[in-house]
Short mmCIF file of the C-alpha atoms (twelve columns), coordinates in Angstrom:
data_MODEL
# 
_entry.id   MODEL 
# 
loop_
_atom_site.group_PDB 
_atom_site.id 
_atom_site.type_symbol 
_atom_site.label_atom_id 
_atom_site.label_alt_id 
_atom_site.label_comp_id 
_atom_site.label_asym_id 
_atom_site.label_seq_id 
_atom_site.Cartn_x 
_atom_site.Cartn_y 
_atom_site.Cartn_z 
_atom_site.pdbx_PDB_model_num 
ATOM 1  C CA . MET A 1  83.590  88.806 163.141 1 
ATOM 2  C CA . GLY A 2  85.736  88.519 160.210 1 
ATOM 3  C CA . ARG A 3  88.513  86.040 159.710 1 
ATOM 4  C CA . PRO A 4  91.355  86.133 161.970 1 
ATOM 5  C CA . ARG A 5  94.629  87.632 160.913 1 
ATOM 6  C CA . GLU A 6  96.667  86.262 158.477 1 
ATOM 7  C CA . LEU A 7  100.042 84.875 159.550 1 
ATOM 8  C CA . SER A 8  103.268 86.379 158.328 1 
ATOM 9  C CA . GLN A 9  105.323 84.280 156.433 1 
ATOM 10 C CA . GLU A 10 107.883 84.168 159.640 1 
ATOM 11 C CA . GLU A 11 105.354 82.975 161.700 1 
ATOM 12 C CA . ARG A 12 104.091 80.593 159.804 1 
ATOM 13 C CA . ALA A 13 107.502 79.097 159.158 1 
ATOM 14 C CA . ASP A 14 108.207 79.089 162.867 1 
ATOM 15 C CA . LEU A 15 104.883 77.332 163.542 1 
ATOM 16 C CA . LEU A 16 105.726 74.759 160.834 1 
ATOM 17 C CA . ARG A 17 109.436 74.146 162.258 1 
ATOM 18 C CA . ARG A 18 107.915 73.722 165.553 1 
ATOM 19 C CA . GLY A 19 105.731 70.764 164.390 1 
ATOM 20 C CA . TYR A 20 102.481 72.444 163.870 1 
ATOM 21 C CA . ARG A 21 100.480 72.011 160.737 1 
ATOM 22 C CA . PRO A 22 97.361  74.410 159.509 1 
ATOM 23 C CA . ILE A 23 93.949  72.961 159.188 1 
ATOM 24 C CA . GLU A 24 90.395  74.115 158.415 1 
ATOM 25 C CA . ILE A 25 87.677  73.052 160.769 1 
ATOM 26 C CA . TRP A 26 83.986  73.309 159.496 1 
ATOM 27 C CA . VAL A 27 81.232  73.315 162.281 1 
ATOM 28 C CA . PRO A 28 77.296  73.425 162.497 1 
ATOM 29 C CA . ASP A 29 76.449  77.258 161.748 1 
ATOM 30 C CA . LEU A 30 73.409  77.003 164.633 1 
ATOM 31 C CA . ASN A 31 71.710  79.846 163.708 1 
ATOM 32 C CA . ASN A 32 70.987  78.368 160.218 1 
ATOM 33 C CA . GLU A 33 67.061  76.933 160.273 1 
ATOM 34 C CA . THR A 34 67.990  73.950 158.111 1 
ATOM 35 C CA . ILE A 35 70.619  72.834 160.717 1 
ATOM 36 C CA . ARG A 36 68.277  73.471 163.537 1 
ATOM 37 C CA . ALA A 37 65.596  71.478 162.166 1 
ATOM 38 C CA . GLN A 38 67.921  68.666 161.266 1 
ATOM 39 C CA . LEU A 39 69.353  68.774 165.147 1 
ATOM 40 C CA . ALA A 40 65.691  69.064 166.547 1 
ATOM 41 C CA . GLU A 41 64.449  65.552 164.160 1 
ATOM 42 C CA . GLU A 42 67.825  64.050 165.347 1 
ATOM 43 C CA . ALA A 43 66.946  64.643 169.021 1 
ATOM 44 C CA . ARG A 44 63.449  63.315 168.526 1 
ATOM 45 C CA . ARG A 45 64.469  60.331 166.969 1 
ATOM 46 C CA . ILE A 46 67.230  59.511 169.839 1 
ATOM 47 C CA . ALA A 47 64.259  60.503 172.416 1 
ATOM 48 C CA . GLU A 48 62.000  57.997 170.446 1 
ATOM 49 C CA . ALA A 49 64.441  55.330 170.229 1 
ATOM 50 C CA . ASP A 50 65.245  55.825 174.097 1 
ATOM 51 C CA . ASN A 51 61.394  54.939 174.775 1 
ATOM 52 C CA . ASP A 52 61.071  52.220 172.339 1 
ATOM 53 C CA . ASP A 53 63.957  50.122 172.631 1 
ATOM 54 C CA . ASP A 54 64.065  48.140 175.728 1 
ATOM 55 C CA . GLU A 55 65.882  45.329 174.222 1 
ATOM 56 C CA . VAL A 56 69.251  47.107 174.370 1 
ATOM 57 C CA . MET A 57 68.461  47.808 178.096 1 
ATOM 58 C CA . ASP A 58 67.413  44.224 178.865 1 
ATOM 59 C CA . TRP A 59 70.980  43.062 176.920 1 
ATOM 60 C CA . LEU A 60 72.909  45.606 179.467 1 
ATOM 61 C CA . GLN A 61 71.398  44.078 182.485 1 
ATOM 62 C CA . ALA A 62 71.727  40.646 181.510 1 
ATOM 63 C CA . ALA A 63 75.641  41.244 180.663 1 
ATOM 64 C CA . GLY A 64 75.958  42.177 184.132 1 
ATOM 65 C CA . PRO A 65 79.030  43.974 185.830 1 
ATOM 66 C CA . THR A 66 82.058  43.879 183.970 1 
ATOM 67 C CA . ASP A 67 85.636  44.477 185.275 1 
ATOM 68 C CA . TRP A 68 85.777  48.212 185.179 1 
ATOM 69 C CA . ASP A 69 82.994  48.324 187.609 1 
ATOM 70 C CA . LYS A 70 85.088  46.538 190.318 1 
ATOM 71 C CA . PRO A 71 86.690  48.914 192.828 1 
# 
């Protein structure tokens, strides 16, 4: 898959006139082994923290219900 078709000057001018602005978005490449290893490590650390940190759950229980929990 290549880059999307480039806009003509007229199309670009029309979008700008209508209030749009161009941006570039970079996202993780899930086919990249380095990224996959990093994500696996982060998931492992999150799971480990969930198992080890009863302190947070104790605090949440002590805080009790909040206004948004009321019907």
